[in-house]
C-alpha positions in Angstrom: -8.0 39.9 -26.4 -8.4 40.8 -23.4 -11.2 41.0 -20.9 -12.2 41.0 -17.3 -11.0 39.1 -14.7 -13.3 36.2 -13.7 -14.5 35.7 -9.9 -12.4 33.8 -8.1 -12.1 32.7 -4.2 -9.5 31.5 -2.2 -7.9 28.9 -1.0 -9.4 27.5 2.5 -6.6 25.4 3.1 -3.0 25.6 3.2 -0.4 23.1 0.7 0.6 21.2 4.1 -2.7 19.7 3.6 -1.8 18.3 0.7 -1.9 14.1 0.7 1.3 13.5 -1.3 0.8 11.3 -3.6 2.4 10.8 -8.0 0.3 13.3 -9.6 -0.1 13.3 -13.3 0.4 16.4 -15.7 -2.0 17.2 -18.1 -0.9 20.1 -21.0 -0.3 20.3 -24.3 1.2 22.5 -27.5 -0.8 25.2 -29.2 1.6 27.0 -31.9 0.7 31.1 -31.9 -0.1 31.0 -35.5 -2.3 27.5 -35.4 -6.3 27.5 -35.9 -6.5 26.3 -32.4 -5.3 29.9 -30.8 -7.0 31.8 -33.2 -10.5 30.0 -32.6 -9.3 29.4 -28.2 -9.4 33.8 -28.8 -12.0 34.1 -31.0 -14.2 31.8 -28.5 -12.6 32.6 -25.5 -12.3 35.1 -22.0 -9.3 35.9 -20.9 -8.1 36.4 -16.5 -5.5 36.0 -14.9 -5.7 33.9 -11.4 -3.6 34.8 -8.5 -1.1 31.9 -6.8 -2.8 29.8 -4.3 -6.7 30.9 -5.3 -9.5 28.5 -6.5 -10.7 29.4 -9.7 -14.7 29.8 -9.7 -16.9 27.3 -11.5 -20.0 28.7 -10.1 -23.2 29.3 -12.4 -22.5 28.9 -15.7 -19.1 28.9 -15.0 -19.3 25.5 -14.4 -20.3 24.2 -17.6 -17.6 26.3 -19.8 -14.2 24.7 -20.2 -10.7 26.4 -19.7 -7.5 26.8 -21.1 -4.2 27.0 -19.5 -2.3 29.6 -21.5 0.2 30.0 -18.6 0.8 28.7 -14.9 -0.2 25.6 -13.1 -3.9 24.3 -12.2 -4.1 21.5 -10.2 -7.7 19.4 -9.2 -8.3 18.5 -5.9 -11.1 16.6 -3.7 -11.7 16.5 -0.2 -11.0 13.3 1.4 -12.9 12.4 4.8 -10.4 13.5 7.1 -10.6 17.1 5.9 -7.7 17.3 3.5 -7.1 17.8 -0.1 -5.9 15.4 -2.3 -4.7 16.3 -5.9 -5.7 13.7 -8.9 -3.9 16.0 -11.4 -2.2 19.1 -13.0 -2.8 21.3 -15.9 0.6 23.3 -17.4 0.0 25.1 -20.3 -1.5 23.9 -23.0 -3.6 21.9 -21.0 -8.1 22.1 -21.3 -9.8 21.7 -18.1 -13.4 20.9 -16.8 -14.3 19.1 -20.1 -16.8 16.9 -18.7 -18.4 19.1 -17.2 -18.7 21.0 -20.7 -19.4 18.2 -22.7 -22.3 16.8 -20.4 -23.6 19.7 -19.0 -23.6 18.5 -16.0 -21.7 18.8 -12.4 -19.1 17.0 -11.5 -16.5 17.6 -7.9 -13.9 18.9 -7.4 -11.6 22.0 -7.1 -9.3 23.8 -9.1 -6.4 25.2 -7.3 -4.0 28.0 -8.8 -0.4 26.1 -7.9 0.6 29.6 -8.9 -0.5 32.9 -10.8 -1.8 31.2 -13.8 -3.8 32.5 -17.4 -6.4 31.1 -18.2 -9.1 31.4 -20.8 -12.6 30.8 -20.4 -14.4 29.1 -23.4 -18.5 28.4 -23.5 -18.8 24.7 -23.3 -21.5 24.8 -26.1 -18.4 25.0 -28.4 -18.1 21.0 -27.8 -21.8 20.4 -27.0 -23.4 22.5 -30.2 -23.1 20.6 -33.7 -22.9 24.4 -35.4 -20.5 25.5 -32.9 -18.2 22.6 -33.4 -18.5 23.1 -37.0 -17.1 26.8 -36.7 -14.3 26.3 -34.4 -13.0 22.6 -35.6 -9.5 23.2 -34.7 -10.5 24.1 -31.1 -13.4 20.7 -30.2 -10.6 18.0 -32.1 -8.3 19.6 -29.6 -10.4 19.3 -26.4 -11.2 15.9 -27.3 -7.8 15.1 -27.7 -7.3 16.7 -24.1 -10.2 14.6 -23.1 -9.3 11.7 -24.4 -5.7 12.1 -22.3 -7.6 13.0 -19.0 -10.0 9.4 -19.5 -6.7 7.6 -20.1 -5.5 9.1 -16.8 -8.0 8.4 -14.8 -8.6 4.2 -16.5 -5.3 3.8 -15.8 -5.8 4.8 -12.0 -8.6 2.9 -11.3 -6.7 -0.2 -12.7 -3.9 1.0 -10.2 -6.1 1.2 -7.4 -7.2 -2.0 -7.7 -4.1 -3.7 -8.6 -3.1 -4.9 -4.8 -6.6 -6.7 -4.1 -6.0 -8.1 -7.6 -2.6 -9.2 -6.8 -3.7 -11.2 -4.1 -6.8 -12.8 -6.2 -4.0 -13.9 -8.5 -1.4 -15.8 -6.2 -4.9 -17.3 -5.4 -5.5 -18.5 -8.9 -1.7 -19.4 -9.5 -2.1 -21.6 -6.0 -5.3 -22.9 -6.9 -4.1 -24.3 -10.3 -0.8 -25.7 -8.6 -2.7 -27.6 -6.8 -4.7 -28.5 -9.6 -1.7 -29.7 -11.3 -0.2 -31.1 -8.3 3.4 -29.1 -8.9 4.8 -25.8 -9.7 5.3 -26.1 -14.0 2.1 -26.7 -15.8 0.2 -25.5 -19.0 -2.2 -22.6 -18.4 -4.6 -24.1 -21.2 -5.7 -20.5 -22.2 -4.7 -17.2 -23.4 -4.1 -14.5 -20.9 -6.8 -12.3 -22.5 -8.9 -15.1 -21.8 -7.7 -15.5 -18.4 -8.2 -12.1 -17.7 -11.8 -11.8 -19.1 -12.3 -14.9 -16.5 -10.7 -12.9 -13.0 -12.7 -10.4 -14.1 -10.0 -7.6 -15.5 -8.4 -5.6 -18.0 -6.1 -7.1 -19.9 -3.6 -4.9 -18.5 -3.7 -5.4 -14.9 -2.8 -8.9 -15.6 0.1 -8.1 -17.1 0.9 -6.2 -14.6 0.2 -8.5 -11.8 2.7 -11.0 -14.0 5.3 -8.7 -14.3 5.4 -8.0 -10.6 5.2 -11.5 -9.7 8.6 -11.7 -12.1 9.8 -9.0 -10.5 10.1 -10.4 -7.4 11.1 -13.6 -8.1 7.7 -15.6 -7.5 7.1 -16.2 -11.2 9.1 -17.5 -14.1 6.4 -17.7 -16.3 2.8 -17.3 -17.6 2.1 -18.8 -20.5 -0.8 -20.6 -22.3 1.9 -23.5 -22.7 3.9 -23.5 -19.5 3.2 -21.3 -16.3 6.6 -21.8 -14.1 6.6 -20.8 -10.2 9.7 -19.9 -8.4 8.8 -19.8 -5.2 5.6 -21.3 -3.9 6.1 -20.4 0.1 6.2 -16.8 -0.8 3.7 -17.3 -2.8 1.1 -18.5 -0.5 2.3 -15.9 2.3 0.8 -13.0 -0.5 -1.9 -14.9 -1.0 -2.7 -15.7 2.6 -2.9 -19.1 2.2 
């Protein structure tokens, strides 16, 4: 199915202005004979974006979803110092702008075509309208799986962003436990899940902090029945105590 090209805007900043850091990738697999692909072709409008361009999401385009058939698209955010930061990259099979399509609300971010990209613009109503979902069930289910992937990336990113602060708090907590028990080996007395809740973090965040201190040789065990600190001096330095 062919259709007119979408309106495009040129990228205002060169590639050198990107903030370098690891960028997660969202992709998928849609077989050419699958129900998903047939529904994309039926509901969507195909266009090709030149490398270096920004996809125009003005007007009602903002509330549509976009399936990437070919190429690579990054979502960018402006930093306070005027640079671009890439949050994630969409590769073939990925669907982007799902949050806006699902909620019919605006969101920040620019979609930059890293290379020439073939994109299908699909009305967001396919996800917001019960009747439309019924007529395109395979596409709706695929889009929701993609949304789950994006949500997991965001969740992991937020946990990791808080990790540095929590690592310091966790070290201080261990030092305080050691002072309370009068040594470097003592029972924790509660489950890790309960401990995480008490410290105000997700269980996975606590697990990463434990594994980090173990890898650094500061902690041997952190269990309900036994906590053993191996290097109290380093633990104190990290805690700022």
